[in-house]
N, C-alpha and C positions, 0 to 999 in steps of 0.2 A: 487550429481550432482550440479555443480555450472555453471549457464549459463554465457557465455561470449559474445555471438553474435547470431543473427538470420540471415537468408539468404533472407529475403524479402526486396527488395529495397523500399524506400519511394517514393511515387508518387509526392510529393512536399515537400518543406522545412518544417520540423515539428516545426513550430514556438512556438506552445504552449508547447510542450514537452521540448524544449530547454529553454523556459522561466521559466517553473516550476523548472527545474534543477538549473538554474541561481538564481532564487529567494531563493530556499532552501540553496544554497551555500552562498549567500550573508548574509542571516539571521544567518547561522552557524558561519560565520566569525565575525558577531556582537556578537554572544554568547561568542566567544573566548575572545573578548575584555572586556567582563563583569567580567571575572575571577570568584571568589567565588560568586559574586552576581548573577550568572546565575541561581542559584537555585530559586531565587525570580522570575525570568522570567518564569521558569517552573511552579511555583505555580500560577502565574498570568495568563499565557496564555495557559497552558496545560489543558486537560480535567480532572477535578476532579469529579468523579461520585457522591460523596456526595453533591456537589454543584449543579449538574444538577438535582438531585432529590429533591432539596430544593429551588425551584425558588423564593419563597417569600423572603428568606434571601439572595439569590444570583440571582437577576433578569437578570443579563447579562451573566450568566454562559454559556448560549447556544452559545454565540459567540466563546467560546473556542473550540467548535466542528470544527470551521473553522481554527482558529489560530494555534491550536495544530499540524495540519498536515504540518506546515512549520518549526517546531522546532525539532532539533535532539540532542541526548544525547552524541554524540561523533563522532570521525572520522569514525569508523567502521559502526556505525548506519547510518550515512549520505551516505557514499560511497556504502554500500550494497543496500540501497533503490534507490539511483540514478542510479546505474548500471542496476537494473531491469527496471526502468523507461526508461532509454536510449535504452535498447534492445527492449522492447516491446511497448513502448508508441507511437512511430512514426506511426506504421501501424494502430493502433487503432485510432489515430488522423486522418489518411487518410480516414478511413471509416466513422467515426462519424462527421467529419468536425471540424473546430477549435472551433466554439461556442459550438456545442454539446459535444465535447470532454472535454472542460473546465467545462461545467455544470455537466457532468457525473463524472469527477474526483472529484470535490468538493462534489457532492452528495454521492459518494462512501465513501469519507472520513468521512462525517457526519454519514452515516449508520454504518460505522466501529466504530466510537466513541460511538454511541448509543448502539451498540451490547456489548461493554465492560461495559457500564453503567448497562445494564440489568443483567449481570452475577455478577457484584460487585457493587451494588447500594450504598453501604455505604463506599466505599473506599475513602480514603483521599489522595491517591497517584496520582499525575498528570500523565496523559497519553500523550505522545508526539510522533511525527514521522509521516512520510508520508506513512508508510507501509500499512495502511488500505485502503487508496485511491489507492495505486499502486496495491494492491491485486485485486481491482475491474478491473483495467486495464489488469492484467494477465488473469482474467477469460474471459473477452471479447475477448482477443487475442486467448485464447484456443478454444473458441467456433467458432470464425470466421476463424481461421487458424489451425485447429487441426493436419494437416499432415505436416505443415511447419517445416523444419529441424531447430533445435536449436543446436548450438555448445556449448557443456558443457565440463567442466573439470571433469574427473572421476578418482578415484584412480587406479593406475597401480601397477605392482609388485615392482618397485623401485621408480617410480615417477608418477606424474599426467599425464594423457594423454587426448587428445581431441577426443570427439566422437560426431557424429551427431544423434540427437534423436528427434522424432516428438514432437511438443509442447504439444500434448495431454498427453504424458507420463511425460514430464518434469514438466509441470504445474499441472497436475493431481496428481503427486507424491508430489509436494510441498504442495498442498491443503490437502492431506491425512496426511502429517506431522503436519500441523496446527490443524487438527481435533484431531489427536491422542494426541498431547501435550495439546490442549485446554481442552479436557475432563479429562486428567490426572491432570490438574491444578485445577479443580473444588474442589478437596478435600484439597488443600493447600492454597487457597486464604484466605487472612485476610484483615482487614480494613487498616492496616498500612504497609503492605509489598508489594514491587513492583516486577517487572519481565517483561517478554515478554507479551504483550497484545494479547494473542492468539485469543481471540474472536473478537478483532478488525479486525484481518486478516480474520477470518472466515466470519464476517459480510460484510466486503468489497468485498470479493470474491463472496459471495452469491448474493450481489447486482449486481456484474458484470455478473454472470451467467444469471440473469433475463434479463438484458439489452442485453447481447450477444445473447440470444435465440430470443428476440424480433426483434433485428436487422437482424439476420439471416433469420427469417421468412419473414421480410419485403422485403429483397433484394434477397432472394433465394440464388442461387449460383453465381448470377451476381456480379462481382467485388471481389469475394473471391479468394484468391491465391490458 
């Protein structure tokens, strides 16, 4: 299932969501200008677990927990992440407010980075991408709007078709995939091989679940679509 839209209108202009998308796009365009030197950017500003776990020799490595979430490794990486943020971010921004949403997004990204560090503390591969932070947004959306219809592309007999599926199913299924692949990857991780940072997704989503439940308890059903 590939989400393409939800059906909850924004109550106000999602300035922060649009700003995050714009920031990621601008930084990616800068990456394209770097050409082969972009690898150095990844090494400098991406999260390298071995540096995070060695603060004496890398005292500023913690900053990469923030910078890494604005760097992407290709068009597919960028567009996929920004599509999810575009679909689900505006309604979460409505509920959390612009300041709260900004702080939560950054915090979820940091938790996501730390989750990957925990499972691969000696890795020298830089982790990049906004997916951990966005995973947190997805979790909050799922908790606050579990029955909201999400339009998704699903395989048909001859072509893809559009279906309306509750967010609890769409995003819950997404999280199950992350868990499945994450635990499968535990036996194949090594210090110098990369791949999808499944546990960053898991960590960000769990952070979002916590915040989502706390927000739902605080506001009850008031303001929930």
